[in-house]
C-alpha positions in Angstrom: 0.0 0.0 0.0 1.3 3.4 -0.9 0.9 6.1 1.7 1.8 9.8 2.0 2.2 10.6 5.7 3.0 14.3 5.2 0.6 17.2 5.1 0.0 17.9 1.4 -0.2 21.6 0.4 -1.3 20.8 -3.2 -5.0 21.7 -3.2 -7.1 18.9 -4.7 -10.0 19.7 -7.1 -12.4 17.7 -9.3 -13.3 17.7 -12.9 -16.8 16.5 -14.0 -17.0 12.7 -13.5 -13.7 12.6 -11.7 -13.3 11.3 -8.2 -14.0 14.5 -6.2 -11.3 15.8 -3.9 -10.8 19.1 -2.1 -8.7 21.4 0.1 -6.1 20.2 2.6 -5.3 21.0 6.2 -2.4 23.3 5.4 -4.6 25.4 3.0 -7.3 25.8 5.6 -4.7 27.0 8.2 -3.5 29.5 5.7 -7.0 31.0 5.4 -7.5 31.1 9.2 -4.5 33.0 10.6 -5.3 36.6 11.2 -2.9 39.4 12.4 -4.3 42.4 14.3 -1.3 44.5 13.3 -3.1 45.5 10.0 -5.7 47.7 11.7 -5.4 51.3 12.9 -2.0 52.7 13.9 -3.0 53.1 17.5 -4.2 49.5 18.0 -1.2 48.1 16.1 1.2 50.2 18.3 -0.4 48.7 21.4 0.2 45.2 20.1 -3.4 44.7 19.2 -4.3 44.4 22.9 -7.6 46.2 22.5 -10.1 43.8 24.0 -10.7 46.1 27.0 -10.1 49.4 25.2 -12.3 51.3 22.8 -13.2 54.5 21.0 -11.1 53.2 18.1 -12.2 52.0 14.7 -10.3 48.7 15.2 -12.9 47.9 18.0 -15.3 46.6 15.3 -12.9 43.8 14.5 -11.5 43.0 18.0 -14.2 43.8 20.6 -17.3 45.7 19.3 -18.2 46.7 22.8 -15.4 49.3 22.5 -17.7 51.3 20.2 -19.8 52.0 23.2 -17.0 54.1 24.7 -17.3 56.7 22.0 -18.7 60.1 23.2 -18.9 61.4 19.6 -18.5 60.3 16.0 -15.3 59.6 14.0 -14.2 58.8 10.4 -10.7 57.6 9.7 -8.3 55.8 7.3 -5.1 53.8 7.9 -2.9 53.1 4.9 0.2 50.9 5.3 3.6 50.4 3.6 5.0 46.9 4.1 8.3 45.4 3.1 9.2 41.8 3.9 12.0 39.3 3.5 11.6 35.6 3.2 14.6 33.3 3.6 14.8 29.6 2.7 17.5 27.3 3.8 18.3 24.0 2.1 21.4 21.9 2.4 23.3 24.7 4.1 22.4 27.2 1.3 20.3 30.3 2.0 18.2 32.2 -0.5 16.0 35.2 0.2 13.5 37.4 -1.5 12.1 40.8 -0.6 8.8 42.4 -1.5 7.5 45.9 -0.9 3.8 46.7 -1.0 1.3 49.5 -0.3 -2.1 48.6 1.1 -5.1 49.8 3.0 -5.2 48.5 6.6 -8.4 50.1 7.9 -11.0 52.6 6.9 -14.3 53.2 8.7 -16.7 55.4 10.5 -18.2 55.3 14.0 -21.4 57.3 14.3 -22.7 58.2 17.7 -26.4 58.0 17.0 -27.9 58.2 20.5 -27.2 59.8 23.8 -29.6 59.7 26.7 -30.0 59.8 30.5 -31.6 56.5 31.1 -30.1 53.0 31.5 -28.8 53.2 27.9 -26.4 56.1 27.9 -25.4 56.0 24.3 -25.3 53.9 21.1 -22.7 54.0 18.4 -22.9 52.4 14.9 -19.7 51.4 13.2 -19.0 50.5 9.5 -15.6 49.7 8.2 -13.0 47.6 6.5 -10.0 45.9 8.0 -7.3 43.9 6.5 -6.8 40.6 8.4 -4.1 38.7 6.4 -1.5 39.3 3.7 -0.4 36.4 1.5 2.1 38.3 -0.6 5.4 36.4 -0.3 8.0 34.9 -2.6 10.4 32.2 -1.6 13.0 30.0 -3.3 15.0 27.0 -2.3 17.9 25.4 -4.3 20.0 22.3 -3.8 22.7 20.3 -5.5 23.7 16.7 -5.7 20.8 15.0 -3.8 20.3 11.3 -4.5 16.6 11.2 -5.4 14.4 12.7 -8.0 10.8 13.9 -8.2 10.5 11.7 -11.3 10.6 8.7 -8.9 7.6 10.1 -7.1 5.7 10.4 -10.3 6.4 6.8 -11.2 5.1 5.6 -7.8 2.0 7.7 -8.1 0.8 5.9 -11.3 2.0 2.4 -10.4 -0.6 0.0 -11.5 -2.3 2.3 -13.9 -2.6 1.1 -17.5 -1.0 3.0 -20.4 -4.4 3.3 -22.1 -5.7 5.2 -19.0 -2.6 7.5 -18.9 -2.4 8.3 -22.6 -3.4 11.9 -23.7 -4.5 12.1 -27.4 -5.2 15.1 -29.6 -8.8 13.9 -29.8 -9.2 13.4 -26.0 -6.5 15.1 -23.9 -8.7 15.3 -20.8 -9.9 11.7 -20.0 -6.7 10.7 -18.0 -7.3 13.6 -15.6 -11.0 12.7 -15.3 -10.1 9.1 -14.6 -7.4 9.6 -11.9 -7.1 11.5 -8.7 -5.4 14.8 -8.8 -2.5 13.4 -6.8 -1.7 11.3 -9.9 -1.7 14.3 -12.3 2.1 14.7 -12.1 2.4 11.1 -13.2 0.1 11.6 -16.1 2.1 14.6 -17.3 5.5 12.8 -16.8 4.2 9.8 -18.9 3.0 12.1 -21.7 6.2 14.2 -21.8 8.1 10.9 -22.0 9.9 11.4 -18.7 8.5 8.0 -17.6 8.5 4.9 -19.7 6.6 1.6 -19.0 8.8 -1.1 -17.6 6.2 -3.9 -17.6 3.0 -4.9 -15.7 1.8 -1.3 -15.4 5.0 -0.1 -13.7 6.8 3.0 -14.8 10.3 4.4 -14.3 12.5 7.3 -15.5 15.7 5.2 -15.9 15.6 5.3 -19.7 16.2 9.0 -19.5 17.9 9.5 -16.1 20.9 7.5 -14.9 20.5 5.9 -11.5 24.0 7.4 -10.7 23.0 10.9 -11.6 22.9 13.6 -8.9 19.8 15.8 -8.7 19.8 19.6 -8.5 16.3 20.6 -7.3 14.8 24.0 -6.9 11.4 25.3 -5.8 10.2 28.8 -6.5 7.0 29.7 -4.8 4.9 32.9 -5.3 1.9 33.7 -3.1 -0.5 36.7 -3.8 -3.6 37.9 -2.1 -5.1 38.9 1.2 -8.2 38.6 3.5 -10.2 41.7 4.2 -13.3 42.1 6.3 -16.2 44.5 6.0 -17.9 45.1 9.3 -21.2 46.5 10.5 -21.1 47.0 14.3 -23.1 48.4 17.2 -21.8 49.4 20.6 -24.1 50.1 23.6 -23.1 52.1 26.7 -25.0 51.4 29.9 -24.3 54.1 32.6 -20.6 54.3 31.6 -20.1 51.0 33.5 -21.1 48.2 31.1 -20.5 48.3 27.4 -21.9 45.7 25.0 -21.4 45.2 21.3 -21.9 43.1 18.2 -20.3 42.9 14.7 -21.5 41.2 11.5 -18.3 40.6 9.4 -18.3 39.9 5.7 -14.9 38.5 4.6 -13.4 38.7 1.1 -10.7 36.1 0.4 -8.3 36.3 -2.5 -5.4 33.9 -2.9 -3.1 32.9 -5.8 -0.2 30.5 -5.6 2.3 29.4 -8.3 4.5 26.5 -7.2 7.3 26.1 -9.7 9.5 23.0 -9.2 12.5 22.2 -11.4 15.5 19.9 -11.4 18.6 19.6 -13.4 21.1 16.8 -13.3 24.8 16.2 -12.9 26.6 13.0 -14.2 23.6 12.0 -16.2 24.7 10.0 -19.2 21.1 9.7 -20.5 19.0 12.2 -22.5 17.0 14.1 -19.8 18.6 17.5 -19.0 15.8 19.4 -17.1 12.3 19.0 -15.7 9.9 21.8 -14.9 6.7 21.1 -13.0 4.3 24.0 -12.3 1.2 23.9 -10.1 -1.1 26.9 -10.1 -4.0 27.5 -7.6 -6.6 30.3 -7.6 -9.0 30.7 -4.7 -11.7 33.2 -4.1 -14.2 33.1 -1.2 -16.8 35.1 0.7 -17.6 34.4 4.3 -19.6 35.7 7.2 -18.9 35.8 10.9 -20.3 37.3 14.1 -18.5 38.9 17.0 -20.0 39.7 20.5 -18.3 41.5 23.2 -18.5 43.2 26.6 -16.4 45.6 28.6 -16.9 46.2 32.3 -15.6 49.3 34.1 -16.0 48.5 37.8 -13.9 51.5 38.8 -13.0 54.6 36.8 -9.5 53.5 35.8 -10.0 49.8 35.3 -11.6 48.0 32.3 -12.1 44.3 31.8 -13.1 43.0 28.3 -14.2 39.8 26.7 -15.2 39.0 23.1 -16.2 35.9 21.2 -15.6 35.6 17.4 -17.6 32.8 15.8 -16.1 30.8 13.0 -16.2 32.5 9.6 -18.5 30.5 7.4 -16.9 30.7 3.9 -18.0 29.7 0.5 -14.9 28.9 -1.6 -14.3 28.7 -5.3 -11.1 27.6 -6.8 -9.3 26.5 -9.9 -6.2 24.3 -10.1 -4.0 23.3 -13.0 -0.6 21.7 -13.7 2.0 22.1 -16.4 5.2 20.1 -17.1 8.0 20.5 -19.6 11.0 18.2 -20.1 14.2 19.1 -21.9 16.1 16.2 -23.6 19.3 16.2 -25.6 17.5 16.6 -28.9 13.9 17.8 -28.1 11.6 19.4 -25.6 8.2 18.1 -24.6 5.4 19.8 -22.7 1.9 19.0 -21.5 -0.6 20.7 -19.3 -3.7 19.6 -17.4 -7.2 21.1 -17.8 -8.4 23.6 -15.3 -10.0 21.9 -12.3 -12.8 24.0 -10.7 -14.1 23.2 -7.3 -16.6 24.6 -4.8 -16.9 23.9 -1.1 -17.4 25.5 2.3 -15.0 26.0 5.2 -15.3 27.0 8.8 -12.4 28.9 10.4 -11.7 28.6 14.1 -13.6 30.0 17.0 -11.8 32.8 18.9 -12.1 33.8 22.6 -10.5 37.1 23.6 -10.1 38.5 27.1 -8.4 41.7 28.2 -7.7 44.1 31.0 -6.4 47.6 31.0 -5.6 50.3 33.6 -5.6 54.0 32.9 -3.9 56.9 34.7 -5.4 60.2 33.4 -2.7 62.5 32.1 -0.1 59.7 32.5 -1.0 56.9 30.2 -2.4 53.3 30.2 -1.3 49.7 30.2 -3.3 46.9 28.5 -3.0 43.2 28.1 -4.9 40.6 26.1 -5.1 36.8 26.0 -6.7 35.0 23.0 -7.5 31.4 22.5 -7.9 30.1 18.9 -9.2 26.6 18.3 -7.4 25.7 15.0 -8.1 22.0 15.6 -11.8 22.7 15.1 -11.5 24.1 11.6 -13.7 22.2 9.1 -14.4 21.7 5.5 -18.0 21.1 4.5 -20.3 20.5 1.5 -17.8 18.9 -0.8 -19.0 17.0 -3.9 -21.4 14.3 -2.8 -19.0 11.6 -3.9 -16.4 12.8 -1.4 -18.1 12.3 2.0 -15.5 9.9 3.2 -12.6 12.1 2.0 -14.2 15.0 3.8 -14.5 13.1 7.0 -10.8 12.0 6.8 -9.7 15.5 6.1 -11.5 16.9 9.1 -10.0 14.2 11.3 -6.6 15.1 9.9 -7.2 18.7 11.0 -7.9 17.6 14.5 -4.7 15.6 14.5 -2.4 18.1 12.8 -3.4 21.3 14.6 -3.9 22.4 18.2 -5.5 25.4 20.0 -3.1 28.4 20.0 -2.6 30.7 23.0 -2.0 34.3 21.9 -0.8 37.1 24.2 -0.7 40.8 23.5 0.4 43.8 25.6 0.7 47.5 25.1 1.7 50.7 26.9 0.7 54.2 26.1 2.4 57.3 27.7 1.3 60.9 27.6 4.5 62.9 28.1 2.8 66.1 26.7 -0.7 67.1 26.3 -2.2 65.7 23.1 1.0 63.8 22.4 1.3 60.0 22.9 4.1 57.5 22.8 3.2 53.8 22.4 4.9 50.4 22.4 3.4 46.9 22.1 4.2 43.2 21.8 2.2 40.2 20.6 3.0 36.5 20.6 0.8 34.3 18.4 1.4 30.8 19.8 2.2 27.4 18.2 -0.8 26.1 16.3 0.7 23.0 14.5 0.7 19.8 16.6 2.3 17.4 14.1 6.1 17.3 13.6 5.8 16.1 10.1 6.9 18.4 7.3 4.5 20.0 4.8 5.0 19.5 1.1 5.7 22.1 -1.5 5.1 25.2 0.6 5.8 26.4 4.1 3.1 27.1 6.7 3.3 29.6 9.6 3.3 27.9 12.9 3.8 31.0 15.2 4.8 34.6 15.0 5.6 37.7 17.1 4.9 41.4 16.6 7.0 44.2 18.0 5.6 47.7 17.6 6.1 51.3 18.5 4.2 54.5 17.6 3.4 58.1 18.1 0.0 59.9 18.3 -1.1 63.5 18.0 -4.5 65.1 18.8 -5.5 68.5 17.3 -9.0 69.4 18.5 -11.1 67.4 16.0 -8.3 65.9 14.0 -5.9 63.1 15.0 -2.7 61.6 13.4 -1.0 58.3 14.5 2.0 56.6 13.1 3.3 53.1 14.0 6.1 50.8 13.0 5.6 47.0 13.4 8.2 44.3 13.0 6.8 40.8 12.6 8.9 37.6 12.9 7.4 34.4 11.5 8.3 30.9 12.3 7.4 28.3 9.7 7.0 24.5 9.7 9.6 22.8 7.5 8.6 21.5 4.2 9.7 19.0 1.5 10.0 19.8 -2.2 8.8 16.2 -2.8 8.0 13.2 -0.7 6.7 9.6 -1.0 6.5 6.8 1.5 5.6 3.2 0.9 4.5 1.7 4.2 4.5 -1.9 2.8 8.0 -2.0 1.5 9.3 0.7 3.9 11.1 3.0 1.6 11.0 6.8 1.2 11.6 9.1 -1.7 12.2 12.7 -0.5 14.1 15.9 -1.2 15.1 16.7 2.4 13.6 19.5 4.5 13.5 23.2 3.6 13.6 25.6 6.5 11.9 29.0 6.1 12.1 32.3 8.0 10.3 35.6 7.3 10.3 39.1 8.7 7.8 41.8 7.8 8.2 45.5 8.4 5.1 47.7 8.3 4.5 51.4 8.7 0.9 52.4 9.3 -0.4 56.0 9.3 -3.8 56.7 10.6 -5.6 60.0 10.1 -9.2 60.9 11.1 -11.8 63.5 12.1 -13.9 63.5 15.3 -17.2 65.3 15.3 
């Protein structure tokens, strides 16, 4: 029996009449990790520790009860400039790529619609947009002289499949992809580009083109693009300036693109194959809805205690997946590509529980701290193609096995050295969310990260201006460029692990009017 024990990042989709398959645990994690440093400059400077604070546009996305603290109305905007560096290490070699990007972190309005003298002191309506995640990264890993090739994985993937099933013809180039699972598509392409040849009894091998003594020089170039943004409608209630309650309805917009470009060249190869290129492309778009409920209690004037619950985001996903392969031989070059594989399904992101406490000294400043619990092991995929109920159940069980709840901590300090001038620092630790020690395949996934932030704020009657710098350090799970394990004969085909590090630098500027 052939078995892949690693967490596969290649999203699996279905063509009509094909065996339906779907997303994988690593992809679902990618769509569920949010970073509160993309909001307003003030909330980012305080490390995102805003569960017990308020009167800030970021309250809609963290604890909507904070809207109840407003005494007036506000409109504001928070653009950001981000530059990041991603470093990949393989066989003692290090490669890094940098990207610079301008984006909108937050824009919104808080409208104080009611003030009274009864039990309900005031009500504030909030509408806004907040960026939650940024997928824009580029990474590359290179190696030399390893002993195994991805062509061997392709051969194993189609072991036992007849040539008539694999063969693409001008009249019918699609049927092989309809007949086999997407995990075998690389084998289909390798057979039809003549990288693999039959060796009897539905077995295949690359050894007519690649010497067994050859050394492999692999490389993997990975490009991610996209983001998650959320549009919020919120309400905050103030009861006697002691208890604040709030709610948010959040509409998420998900956009993700990935190009995974693997290639290998060869040293000491006396046979015709000179180079292999294998490209996998994934496009995902989704729309989701979630609900947030929060409360802030002010038992004494200077102390605030906050709590908020974020429901899972219920997302409807659409995706397209395709593969391309080219093979360069001594005297010719062959290429083939798969059809586009569309797929639709639903996902549930994790539930989040936020708690916070803050203490204010008027004219001096404040200190604030948050604790957040995120149940990544309860992520789910739902409503796949009807033929995939068993696969859906297996995938959800894998999610419970691979991931664990994460414990996140955020703290911030704000000082007021001069009237209407503020100095802020913050720190956030987003804890370990991956339980399994197995490597991922094809692409790194974030397992934990830290934010360090500092900022300044100015108040001018009805106008405010805040500026913040945030440094984010990400820790990634290792990944393999390729991997295959046969648990019957106990042998492994693998590239070796790639280690990844990333740091992100962000400058956020917030400007707004109070009225």
